[in-house]
C-alpha positions as CSV (number, residue, x, y, z in Angstrom):
1,M,34.3,-4.5,-50.3
2,G,36.1,-3.7,-47.1
3,S,33.4,-1.3,-46.1
4,A,30.7,-3.9,-46.8
5,M,32.5,-6.4,-44.6
6,F,32.8,-3.9,-41.7
7,T,29.2,-2.8,-42.2
8,G,28.2,-6.4,-41.9
9,V,30.2,-6.8,-38.7
10,T,28.3,-3.8,-37.1
11,G,25.1,-5.6,-38.1
12,L,26.2,-8.8,-36.4
13,L,27.2,-6.9,-33.2
14,V,23.9,-5.0,-32.8
15,H,21.8,-8.1,-33.6
16,Q,23.8,-10.1,-31.1
17,R,23.1,-7.3,-28.5
18,R,19.5,-7.4,-29.4
19,L,19.4,-11.1,-28.9
20,D,20.9,-10.6,-25.4
21,V,18.1,-8.2,-24.5
22,I,15.4,-10.5,-25.8
23,A,17.0,-13.5,-24.0
24,D,16.9,-11.4,-20.8
25,N,13.3,-10.5,-21.3
26,I,12.3,-14.1,-21.9
27,A,14.3,-15.3,-18.9
28,N,12.4,-12.8,-16.7
29,V,8.9,-13.7,-18.0
30,N,7.9,-14.8,-14.5
31,T,9.9,-12.3,-12.5
32,T,7.6,-10.3,-10.2
33,G,7.4,-6.7,-11.3
34,Y,10.0,-7.0,-14.1
35,R,10.0,-4.3,-16.7
36,T,10.8,-5.4,-20.3
37,S,13.5,-3.8,-22.4
38,R,13.7,-3.2,-26.2
39,V,16.6,-2.2,-28.4
40,Q,16.5,0.7,-30.8
41,F,18.9,0.7,-33.8
42,Q,20.3,3.7,-35.5
43,S,22.5,4.2,-38.5
44,L,26.2,5.0,-38.2
45,F,28.1,7.7,-40.1
46,S,27.8,7.8,-43.8
47,Q,30.6,8.3,-46.3
48,T,29.9,11.2,-48.6
49,L,31.1,10.5,-52.1
50,S,29.9,13.8,-53.4
51,G,28.0,16.7,-51.9
52,G,24.8,18.2,-52.9
53,R,24.5,21.2,-55.3
54,A,21.9,23.9,-55.5
55,P,20.2,24.7,-58.8
56,V,22.2,27.0,-61.0
57,G,20.6,28.8,-63.9
58,A,18.8,26.3,-66.1
59,L,20.2,23.3,-64.3
60,G,18.5,21.7,-61.4
61,G,20.1,20.7,-58.1
62,V,22.1,17.6,-57.4
63,N,21.5,15.4,-54.4
64,P,24.5,14.3,-52.2
65,I,25.8,10.7,-52.8
66,Q,26.5,8.9,-49.5
67,V,27.2,5.3,-48.5
68,G,26.2,4.1,-45.0
69,L,28.9,2.6,-42.8
70,G,26.7,0.4,-40.7
71,V,24.4,0.3,-37.7
72,N,24.7,1.1,-34.0
73,I,22.5,0.7,-30.9
74,G,20.7,4.0,-30.4
75,A,19.0,3.1,-27.1
76,I,18.0,0.2,-24.9
77,E,14.7,1.4,-23.4
78,T,12.8,0.0,-20.5
79,S,9.0,-0.3,-20.8
80,F,7.1,0.7,-17.7
81,T,3.6,-0.3,-18.9
82,Q,1.2,-1.8,-16.4
83,S,1.2,-5.6,-16.2
84,A,-1.4,-8.0,-14.8
85,L,-2.0,-8.5,-11.0
86,I,-2.2,-11.9,-9.4
87,T,-3.8,-12.7,-6.1
88,T,-1.5,-14.3,-3.5
89,G,-3.5,-13.9,-0.3
90,V,-0.3,-12.9,1.6
91,P,-1.0,-9.7,3.5
92,S,2.5,-8.3,3.0
93,D,2.4,-8.7,-0.8
94,L,1.8,-5.4,-2.5
95,A,1.1,-4.2,-6.1
96,I,0.9,-0.8,-7.6
97,Q,-1.9,0.0,-10.0
98,G,-0.7,3.0,-12.0
99,D,2.5,5.0,-11.8
100,G,5.1,4.8,-9.0
101,F,7.7,2.7,-7.3
102,F,8.1,1.3,-3.8
103,I,11.0,2.8,-1.9
104,L,13.6,0.6,-0.3
105,S,16.5,1.7,2.0
106,D,19.6,-0.1,3.2
107,G,20.2,2.7,5.7
108,E,22.1,4.9,3.3
109,I,20.9,4.6,-0.3
110,Y,17.3,4.5,-1.6
111,S,16.3,2.0,-4.3
112,Y,13.1,1.8,-6.2
113,T,11.1,-1.2,-7.3
114,R,7.8,-2.4,-8.7
115,D,8.3,-5.8,-7.0
116,G,6.0,-5.8,-3.9
117,S,6.9,-9.2,-2.5
118,F,7.7,-8.1,1.0
119,A,7.9,-10.0,4.3
120,L,7.9,-9.2,8.0
121,G,11.2,-9.2,9.7
122,S,11.9,-10.3,13.2
123,N,11.4,-6.8,14.5
124,G,8.2,-6.3,12.5
125,A,9.8,-4.3,9.7
126,L,8.6,-4.8,6.2
127,V,11.6,-6.0,4.3
128,E,12.6,-7.1,0.7
129,P,13.5,-10.8,1.5
130,S,16.4,-11.2,-0.9
131,T,18.3,-8.1,0.1
132,G,17.0,-7.2,3.6
133,Q,16.3,-3.7,2.4
134,L,13.5,-2.0,4.3
135,L,10.2,-0.6,2.8
136,Q,9.8,3.1,3.4
137,G,6.7,5.0,4.3
138,Y,5.0,7.1,7.1
139,M,4.4,5.7,10.6
140,A,1.2,6.7,12.5
141,D,1.3,8.1,16.0
142,D,-0.5,6.4,19.0
143,T,-3.8,8.0,17.8
144,G,-3.5,6.6,14.3
145,A,-2.7,10.0,12.7
146,I,-0.2,10.2,9.9
147,D,1.9,13.2,9.1
148,L,2.6,13.1,5.3
149,N,5.0,16.1,5.7
150,A,7.3,14.1,7.9
151,P,10.4,12.3,6.4
152,I,9.8,8.7,5.2
153,Q,11.1,6.0,7.5
154,N,11.1,2.2,7.9
155,L,7.6,0.7,8.1
156,V,7.2,-1.5,11.2
157,I,4.2,-3.6,12.0
158,P,4.6,-4.8,15.6
159,M,2.7,-8.1,15.4
160,G,1.8,-9.4,18.8
161,T,3.5,-6.6,20.7
162,A,1.4,-3.5,20.1
163,S,-1.5,-3.1,22.5
164,I,-4.6,-1.0,22.4
165,V,-7.5,-0.3,24.8
166,R,-10.5,2.0,24.6
167,T,-12.1,3.8,27.5
168,T,-15.9,3.5,27.8
169,T,-17.6,6.7,27.0
170,N,-21.1,5.6,26.2
171,V,-23.3,2.7,27.3
172,V,-26.5,2.2,25.3
173,F,-29.5,0.3,26.8
174,T,-32.4,-1.3,25.0
175,G,-35.4,-3.4,26.1
176,N,-38.5,-2.9,28.2
177,L,-39.4,-1.9,31.7
178,N,-42.8,-3.4,32.7
179,A,-45.5,-0.8,32.7
180,G,-47.5,-3.0,35.1
181,A,-44.9,-2.9,37.8
182,A,-46.0,-1.6,41.2
183,V,-44.4,1.5,42.8
184,G,-41.2,0.4,44.5
185,D,-40.6,-2.6,42.3
186,T,-37.0,-2.9,41.2
187,V,-35.0,-4.2,38.2
188,T,-31.3,-4.9,38.6
189,R,-28.7,-5.2,35.9
190,N,-25.0,-5.6,35.9
191,V,-23.0,-3.3,33.7
192,R,-19.3,-3.8,32.7
193,V,-17.3,-0.8,31.5
194,Y,-13.6,-0.3,30.9
195,D,-11.3,2.4,32.3
196,S,-8.4,4.1,30.6
197,L,-6.1,1.2,31.4
198,G,-8.4,-1.3,29.9
199,N,-9.5,-2.6,33.3
200,A,-13.0,-4.0,33.6
201,R,-15.2,-2.2,36.1
202,D,-18.4,-3.9,37.2
203,L,-21.3,-1.7,38.2
204,T,-24.8,-2.4,39.4
205,L,-27.7,-0.5,37.9
206,V,-31.0,-0.5,39.7
207,F,-34.2,0.7,38.2
208,T,-37.0,1.5,40.7
209,K,-40.7,2.2,39.7
210,A,-41.3,5.7,40.9
211,A,-44.5,7.1,42.3
212,G,-44.9,9.5,39.4
213,S,-46.8,8.4,36.4
214,N,-44.8,6.5,33.8
215,Q,-41.5,7.2,35.7
216,W,-38.6,5.0,36.7
217,D,-35.7,6.1,38.9
218,W,-32.3,4.6,38.4
219,A,-29.1,4.7,40.4
220,V,-25.6,3.1,40.1
221,T,-23.6,1.4,42.8
222,T,-20.5,-0.9,42.8
223,T,-18.6,-3.3,45.1
224,D,-15.2,-2.7,43.3
225,P,-12.7,-2.3,46.1
226,L,-10.6,0.1,44.0
227,I,-13.5,2.5,43.4
228,S,-13.9,5.0,46.2
229,S,-17.2,6.4,44.9
230,V,-19.6,6.2,42.0
231,T,-22.2,8.8,41.4
232,G,-25.0,8.5,38.8
233,S,-28.8,8.6,39.1
234,G,-31.8,10.0,37.5
235,T,-35.4,9.6,36.4
236,I,-36.7,8.3,33.1
237,T,-40.1,9.5,32.0
238,Y,-42.1,7.6,29.4
239,D,-45.0,9.0,27.4
240,T,-48.4,7.2,26.9
241,T,-47.0,5.2,24.0
242,G,-44.2,3.8,26.1
243,N,-41.4,5.8,24.6
244,V,-38.9,7.9,26.5
245,S,-40.0,11.5,26.7
246,A,-37.5,12.8,29.3
247,G,-34.4,11.7,31.2
248,G,-33.1,9.6,28.3
249,T,-29.4,10.0,29.3
250,G,-27.4,10.3,32.4
251,T,-23.7,10.8,33.4
252,I,-21.8,8.4,35.6
253,T,-18.7,9.6,37.5
254,V,-16.3,7.0,39.0
255,N,-13.6,8.0,41.5
256,F,-10.8,5.6,42.4
257,V,-9.1,4.9,45.7
258,P,-6.1,7.3,46.0
259,G,-2.7,5.7,45.9
260,S,-3.6,2.6,43.9
261,P,-0.6,1.0,42.2
262,S,-2.1,1.5,38.7
263,L,-4.4,4.5,38.7
264,P,-6.4,5.1,35.5
265,T,-7.8,8.4,34.5
266,D,-9.6,9.8,37.6
267,P,-12.4,10.7,37.6
268,F,-13.7,8.2,35.0
269,T,-16.9,9.6,33.4
270,F,-19.2,8.1,30.8
271,T,-22.8,8.3,29.7
272,F,-25.8,5.9,30.1
273,D,-28.2,6.2,27.2
274,F,-31.8,5.0,27.8
275,S,-33.3,6.5,24.7
276,D,-34.1,3.2,23.1
277,T,-35.8,1.6,26.1
278,T,-39.6,1.4,26.4
279,Q,-42.3,1.0,29.1
280,L,-44.9,-1.4,27.8
281,G,-47.1,-4.0,29.3
282,A,-44.6,-6.8,29.2
283,V,-41.8,-8.3,31.3
284,S,-38.8,-6.2,32.2
285,D,-36.0,-7.2,29.8
286,V,-33.9,-4.1,29.7
287,A,-30.2,-4.8,29.0
288,V,-27.0,-3.3,27.7
289,F,-27.2,-3.1,23.9
290,S,-23.6,-1.8,23.4
291,Q,-20.8,0.0,25.1
292,D,-17.8,1.5,23.3
293,G,-15.0,0.4,25.7
294,Y,-12.6,-2.4,25.1
295,P,-10.0,-4.3,27.2
296,R,-6.4,-4.7,26.1
297,G,-5.9,-6.3,22.8
298,S,-2.7,-7.2,20.9
299,L,-2.1,-6.8,17.2
300,E,-2.9,-10.0,15.3
301,S,-3.3,-9.1,11.6
302,F,-3.1,-6.2,9.2
303,T,-4.5,-5.1,5.9
304,F,-3.5,-2.5,3.2
305,G,-5.9,0.0,1.8
306,Q,-5.8,1.3,-1.8
307,D,-4.2,4.5,-0.4
308,G,-1.4,2.4,1.1
309,V,-2.7,2.8,4.7
310,I,-1.8,-0.1,7.0
311,V,-4.7,-0.9,9.3
312,G,-4.0,-3.2,12.3
313,V,-6.6,-5.5,13.6
314,F,-6.3,-6.3,17.4
315,T,-7.5,-9.3,19.3
316,N,-10.2,-7.3,21.1
317,G,-11.8,-6.3,17.8
318,L,-10.4,-2.8,17.6
319,T,-8.6,-1.5,14.5
320,R,-6.1,1.3,14.3
321,V,-4.0,2.9,11.5
322,L,-0.4,1.9,11.8
323,G,1.2,3.6,8.9
324,Q,1.1,4.3,5.2
325,V,3.3,3.1,2.3
326,A,5.2,5.8,0.4
327,L,5.5,5.8,-3.4
328,A,8.0,7.7,-5.6
329,T,7.5,8.9,-9.2
330,F,10.1,10.3,-11.6
331,P,9.8,12.9,-14.4
332,N,11.5,10.3,-16.7
333,N,11.2,6.7,-15.7
334,A,13.3,5.6,-18.7
335,G,16.2,7.5,-17.2
336,L,16.4,5.1,-14.2
337,V,19.3,2.8,-13.9
338,R,18.8,-1.0,-13.2
339,V,20.9,-2.2,-10.3
340,G,19.6,-5.8,-10.1
341,N,17.2,-7.5,-7.7
342,N,14.3,-5.9,-9.6
343,Q,15.5,-2.5,-8.4
344,F,16.3,0.9,-10.0
345,R,18.1,4.0,-8.9
346,E,17.9,7.5,-10.0
347,S,20.2,9.0,-12.5
348,P,20.9,12.5,-13.8
349,N,18.4,11.9,-16.6
350,S,15.6,10.4,-14.5
351,G,15.0,13.5,-12.4
352,L,14.6,13.6,-8.6
353,P,12.0,11.3,-7.0
354,Q,8.6,12.8,-6.1
355,V,7.7,11.0,-2.9
356,G,4.2,11.0,-1.4
357,A,1.2,8.8,-0.5
358,P,-0.5,6.5,-3.0
359,S,-3.4,7.8,-5.0
360,T,-2.1,11.4,-4.7
361,G,-0.7,13.4,-7.5
362,A,0.4,11.1,-10.4
363,R,1.0,8.2,-8.1
364,G,-1.0,5.0,-8.5
365,S,-3.0,3.0,-5.9
366,V,-1.7,0.2,-3.8
367,T,-3.4,-3.2,-3.4
368,G,-2.5,-5.7,-0.7
369,G,-2.5,-9.4,-1.1
370,V,-1.6,-9.3,-4.8
371,L,1.6,-9.0,-6.9
372,E,2.3,-7.4,-10.2
373,T,3.6,-9.9,-12.8
374,S,6.3,-9.2,-15.5
375,N,5.2,-7.1,-18.4
376,V,7.1,-9.3,-20.9
377,D,4.9,-10.3,-23.8
378,L,6.1,-13.7,-25.0
379,G,4.4,-13.4,-28.4
380,T,6.2,-10.1,-29.1
381,E,9.5,-11.5,-27.8
382,F,9.4,-14.6,-30.0
383,S,8.6,-12.5,-33.0
384,N,11.5,-10.3,-32.3
385,L,13.7,-13.3,-31.7
386,I,12.9,-14.6,-35.2
387,L,13.5,-11.2,-36.8
388,T,16.8,-10.9,-34.9
389,Q,17.9,-14.3,-36.0
390,R,17.1,-13.5,-39.6
391,G,18.9,-10.2,-39.3
392,F,22.0,-11.8,-37.9
393,Q,22.0,-14.4,-40.7
394,A,21.6,-11.7,-43.4
395,N,24.5,-9.7,-42.0
396,A,26.6,-12.8,-41.9
397,R,25.7,-13.4,-45.6
398,T,26.9,-9.8,-46.3
399,I,30.3,-10.6,-44.8
400,T,30.4,-13.9,-46.7
401,A,29.6,-12.1,-50.0
402,A,32.2,-9.4,-49.3
403,D,34.8,-12.1,-48.5
404,T,34.0,-13.8,-51.8
405,L,34.5,-10.6,-53.7
406,L,37.8,-10.0,-52.0
407,Q,38.9,-13.5,-52.9
408,E,38.0,-12.8,-56.5
409,A,40.0,-9.6,-56.4
410,V,43.0,-11.5,-55.0
411,N,42.7,-14.1,-57.7
412,L,43.0,-11.4,-60.4
413,V,46.7,-11.1,-59.9
414,R,47.3,-14.8,-60.4
C-alpha cells in the first residue's frame, strides 16, 4: 500500500510537469518562431519479487515477477518542425524556410533563433529589438562582392549614408538621320555623361552630312571649363536600306584641366554606339537612347533575396549587394538549450554550429518581409491537456485508494 501511494505521487509529479509544458506551449501560441515542446514519460525502477528461471529438464522456465515503482520524465523534447509564414511587409523581417537558425551576437556570445523580427538600429545595424543583439552575416565590399570564407560579422545597412555612382562607359543612340539632307547639313545633339565622381559632363555631338554616299561625319566638342580637351570623331556609313554598315561605334576621350580640386579618373573614356541609327527619307530625330552612367545616389531601401543577400536600392536607380545573412545548423537541434527571448545556445549534445549562407548545404532559404509563426498546434495541445488532467485525477485516485486501505489496516488493531 505504501508503494502504491508513492507510485501515485510520482504520477502526480510528472503529470504536473507535463501540464507546465502544455501551458507554456499554449501561452506561446502567437510567439514568433516559437518551437513547441513535448514531455516523454518513462517507467522508474521495478521491484523484483522473484527472478526468472530457465527451463530445467521437463519443466519450463519461469518469468520474473516485478512490481513497478512509478513514472519519471524521460525527456522534454523541442519540436523544430516548420511552421506557417505570415507576410508583414516590413523589409527587416525575415523567415527561414527549411533548416537553420539566425545568429545573434552580444559581442561575446552567439545565440541562435528562428525569430526573424529584426529592426534597424541607429547605426544601421540589424538588431533583435528586445535584447539589442546584432544579426550576423557577411558584409560585401565596395564592389558588391561577398567573401563567404571570411568570419561572420554584424550586418549593417547604412540607410541614407551610403553613396554610389557609376561612370559612363557606353552611350547608345537611336533614331534617324535624314537621307535627303544636303552635303554639309548638320544635326546637333547634347549628350550628358558622368565621370568617376558622378559629375555630369555635357558634350555637344555634331553630325555633318558627308560628301561620300550615305555617309555622316560626327565630332564631339564641349564648353565645360574643367575639361581641357575632348577627342572623338568618325564617319558612319549606311547601306542602301538605311542601316549602319560601317563606323557604328566610336571612342571618346576626355582630359581634365590639371590641378582641379576634385579630379576624376583622367583620361575619361567611353564609347558612342550608333549601330541602331538609320538613314531614311525622314526628319533627323537621332537621340540618346541610353547611357550607363549615374550621378551620386544615397541608399533609400533594401530587400532580401532567398539566398539571404541584401540588395540596396539607391535614389539614382542603382542597386548594389550590401551583405548576406548567415545561418547556422546543428547536428542535433534537440540538444540546444533554451535561454529565453526565443533563443537557443549550443550544448555538448547539440554539436558545433555549421555556419554558412542560406540555401547552401542543409541550410534553408530566407524570405524577407515575412515572419515564421509558432509551431504550436492548439488542437494537439488541448487534447494533451485533457489527457494530462485525466492522468492527474487517476493518480490522485490511486493515492486516495491507498490511503483508504492504510486506514483499514490501522483499524484492524482496534
